[in-house]
N, C-alpha and C positions, 0 to 999 in steps of 0.2 A: 492455661491460655492458648487462646484461637491460635490458629497459626498463621500466619504473618505473609504480607507478599511475597521475600525474599524464600519463607519456607517454599512455599509454593511451587515457584521456579526451580528452587534447588534441587540437581539432579535430571532436572528436564531439558530439552532442548530448543527452541524454537527455530522460525523462518521468519524471517523478516523482508519485504519488497521497501524499495522507494529509499532505502536503508542509505543515499547517498545525499538522497533531500533533507529540507530543516527540520523538519519535523524525527524525521528517519533519523536523523543524525543522535536529535536528543534521548530521542526512544534507545538509539541503542546505549548511550552514556551512561543515560538512567539503569540499561538494565542489569550491563555490565558493575556499573558501581553501589548499587541498592542491591542487587543479587551475587553476591561474589558468588556463589557454591552455584550457578547456572550452568551449566555442563556445555551445550553451543551454542552459539548464534550462525543459523547459515543462512548468507546474505545474498540475494540474488542483484548481479551489478551486469551491466552491459559496458562495453565499449567506449570513450564518451572523447571527443576530441580530441584523437592520437594518443588518451589514455587509454590500455589495456585493462580490463576488469580487477586483477590483481593490483598495480600501481595504484588505479583510484582505492582502494581498499588501505591500500601502506598508507596514502598521504591522506584518507579519514585518518585512522588511528595515531598518526603522528602530528596532527591536528591542536590547536587550544583545548578545545572541550577537552579532548581525552588525555591533559594534564595530572588528574587528579586519580583518574584512572589508573595510568601508569607508573603513577608513584604505587601504588599499593597494590596492584596488582602487575609486574614488569613482564609476567610472561601473559597479559591478556591477548596478544593475537594472536594466541595458541586457541583459542576460544572462539573466535571470528572465524567461520568457515566460508568461501567464495562461490557460488553457485553460478555461473558463467549462465545468460541467460538475456533476453529481449521480450517484451509487453506484443512487441509485433509479430516473432516466431509464431511458429506451432508450437503447440504444445511446451509456452513461453521459451522455447529455445534451449531448455533442459536439456541434457544430454540422460542418453539411459541410466550412465551410472551414477547421476545424482540422481535422480530420480528415485534408484533402489536406495539411493544415504538415505534422504528427505523419508523417505517408508519406513525406515528400519528405525528411524533416530530423533523424529520432529512429533509434538505432540500440541504444539501452540505456533500459530502461524497469524503474522498481523500484514496484514495487505496495504500498506500504504501507495505503491507507486501510481501514481498515473499522472495524466499531462493539466495543469493549474494553468492555463495559458486562456487568457479570457476571449483572446481575438483566436484562437487555435480553428480550423477548418471542422464544419461539425465529422467530417468521414476522416478525418484522424482523432478526433474527440471519441467518436463507437471507438475508434478501432482500442485505444488506450483506456478510455474508461468505463466501456462497456465488455464491450467482445475481452478482451484481456481479464475479468473479474470473471466470464463465464470459463477461461482456462485455467481460472486459482482454483475455482470450484471443481471442474474435473480433477484436478491432483489433488485437490483436500478429501476427495472422496475413496483416492488410493492410498489415504494416509492411513492407516490401522490404529494407531497410538494420539489420534489426535482426540484435541477435548475442546481447543476454542478455535477459530476464526473469527479476529476481528477484522472487519473493514471498515477505513478510515473515508469516511464521507468528507460531508462541510456543510455548516448549518446552513447554509444557505441555497442547500441541494430544491427547496418548496417556499423558496425565496418571494413566490408569487400571490402566498397566504399569510393575513397578518397576524395569524395565532397557526402557530408549530407544535406542535404534541410530540411527544417520546412514540411515533408511527409511521409508518409506510405508507404516504397516501398511495392511490393509486397514480400509475406515470401518464403524464402527457398524453404517450401512443406508447402501444406496447413495441417492450423495446426488437424480438424477432422478429415483426412484421415490418418493423421501421430498417433493422437491417438486411431483411427480406427484401422490398421497396430497392434500396441505393445500389443494390447489384448488379441494377440492368440502367443506373441513373452515370452518366458523366459527372466527372468535378464541378463543369462549370453548373449543370442541373441541380445537381445538391447545392452548391453555392446558392443560389437564384434562388431555393425553396426555404432554406433554411432559416431565413427571419419569421416567416408565418411558420414553420416547424416549431421553433423553439418558442415562439410569442406565449406566454406575458413576460417567459424571463428572458434576462438582458444578455445572456451570454449562453456560448457552446457548456461553456464547462458546468456554470447551476443543470443545465438542462441533463447531459449525460450523468449526472452522479444522480439523478432522482430516477433513471435508468437502473443506473447500477444497483440501488436501495430496493427496486424494485425486483432486479435478478437474485440479489441476495435472496430476501425476503421467499424467493419460491426454493429456496436449497435449506432453509431452515428449519424445513419438516423431514430433513433428513441428516443434516451436516450444524455441530454446536455453533452457529453463530450470534455474533454480536455486531452492531452498525456504530458509529464514535461519529461524530458532526461537531469536529472542531469548530469554533469562530476565524475571523481574521486571524493571522499569526502572524503575531509579532515578536521581538528582541525576550530571551530569558527575563524571566519581571523577579525570581529572587532567587538563593540557591546559590551553588558554586562559581556560578560563570552568570552571575547575572548581568543583564547588559549587551550580552553579544542574540547576533540575530545574522538573521541573510542570509551569504553563504560563508559559510562557517570554514 
């Protein structure tokens, strides 16, 4: 029989960004529940609203979404390892020690972290959705065991097109050129120019997600990359937690 998904992940370690967001939580739960022999899941987590990264992960694993996982694997928390960091920081804010841990162990990376706000300023959206992807690629180049980098995009990255194939289209502007131009612009100028820059896309989210796909494509010759484009994300349709959604 061909190997199953659970067989593939057995003994492997993965690195997940965006693990405290809705999709990231569901991914984390699915990996722990359906791939019980997975070795370790490293999670990039930043402090938020007074909670340090450690307490955020503890609250996450104690939430209702993980009831079945805890029931079947009481020691499940031992498989989830915290990597303190921040997309906005140099090198993703990851310490040298944690860089070594990732390089020694990780073979699969899920990059789900992003700003999904439709009204985000272009400068912040570029930093979180484009520059952070470039930082993630630099990290992946240093992972000798890497077998797959899964980048979570959106089905609406090319919402200005009538038909969207499973292809990466030419970007509306070269990401590096835009980043270089924004270095000498103040925030007011960037905000004034944003509507013209992103047109005909409706917001900075879809615009920067398209640029991020172009960045990933540029690395695909040297890294095992794939791009996943979820559509509108709603509550869990079926399964053990049918109906759960939003802030789990």
